[in-house]
C-alpha positions in Angstrom: 67.7 56.7 63.8 66.0 58.9 61.2 66.4 57.9 57.7 67.5 59.6 54.3 66.2 58.8 50.9 68.1 60.4 48.1 66.3 61.4 44.8 63.3 59.7 43.7 62.5 55.8 44.4 63.8 54.6 41.2 67.1 54.3 39.1 68.1 57.7 40.4 68.3 56.6 44.0 70.1 53.5 43.1 72.7 55.8 41.3 72.9 58.4 44.2 73.3 55.6 46.8 76.1 54.1 44.7 77.9 57.4 44.8 77.7 57.6 48.4 79.0 54.1 48.7 82.0 55.0 46.5 82.7 57.9 48.5 82.1 60.3 45.5 78.9 61.9 47.0 79.3 63.8 50.4 76.6 66.4 50.1 73.1 66.8 49.2 70.6 69.7 49.0 67.0 69.9 49.8 64.1 72.3 49.8 63.7 74.0 53.1 59.9 74.0 52.3 59.8 70.2 52.1 61.0 70.1 55.8 58.0 72.2 56.8 55.6 70.3 54.5 56.6 67.0 56.2 56.9 68.5 59.7 60.5 67.3 59.7 63.3 68.8 61.9 66.5 69.7 60.2 69.4 67.5 60.6 72.4 68.4 62.9 76.1 67.8 62.8 76.8 64.4 64.4 73.5 62.9 63.6 73.6 59.6 62.1 71.1 58.7 59.4 70.0 55.4 57.8 70.5 55.6 53.9 67.5 53.7 52.4 67.2 52.0 49.0 64.3 52.1 46.7 62.5 49.5 48.7 63.1 51.2 52.2 65.9 48.9 53.2 69.1 50.0 54.8 72.0 50.6 52.5 74.5 52.4 54.8 74.7 54.8 57.8 76.0 58.2 57.4 76.9 60.9 59.7 75.9 64.7 59.1 79.2 66.8 59.3 77.6 70.2 58.3 74.5 72.0 57.5 73.7 75.4 56.0 70.4 76.9 55.1 70.9 79.4 52.3 69.3 80.7 49.2 69.5 78.6 46.1 71.5 81.4 44.3 74.1 81.4 47.2 75.0 77.7 47.2 78.7 77.3 46.9 80.6 75.4 44.1 82.4 73.3 46.7 79.0 72.0 47.9 77.7 71.5 44.5 80.8 69.6 43.2 80.7 67.3 46.4 77.3 66.1 45.3 79.4 63.9 43.1 76.9 63.8 40.3 79.3 65.3 37.6 78.0 68.7 37.5 80.6 70.8 35.6 79.7 74.4 36.9 77.3 76.0 39.3 75.0 76.9 36.3 74.9 73.2 35.4 74.3 72.3 39.0 71.3 74.9 39.3 69.9 73.7 35.9 69.8 70.2 37.0 68.3 70.9 40.4 65.7 73.2 38.8 64.7 70.5 36.3 64.5 67.9 39.2 62.5 69.9 41.6 60.3 71.1 38.7 59.4 67.5 37.9 58.3 67.2 41.5 56.1 70.1 41.3 58.3 72.8 43.0 59.3 76.0 41.1 62.9 77.2 42.4 63.8 80.7 42.3 67.3 82.3 43.2 65.9 83.3 46.7 64.3 79.9 47.4 65.7 78.5 50.7 67.7 75.3 50.5 69.2 73.1 53.0 72.8 71.9 52.3 73.8 68.9 54.1 77.4 67.5 54.2 78.0 63.9 55.4 80.3 61.1 55.7 79.9 57.5 55.2 80.1 55.7 58.6 79.1 52.2 57.5 78.6 51.1 54.0 78.5 47.3 54.7 74.7 47.2 54.9 74.0 46.0 51.3 
């Protein structure tokens, strides 16, 4: 089983994992370029992933329910809202993600390709 690590390995990951376990976070977004840089295949519907904590320990199992590769500017509000992080609009979501990826050294433009993943919690009793 492949794994998923949300955000950065600090308080951000703790917060994002908690949102998943609460059922408030059911989507996430990544840069397509990161998949290529890590020689990682895209997820596929039905695939189950081990959700890991800041120490690499299993927190939960999630199942991919949808995937879309699109431009950053074309991400739908439904997807952004389902990230569960309290974004109030697409502009708010875009600004937050540009700041996040910028801190990691990636400049995100409107035409930057992103991977939008939808998932469901399968087993959250791993903590």
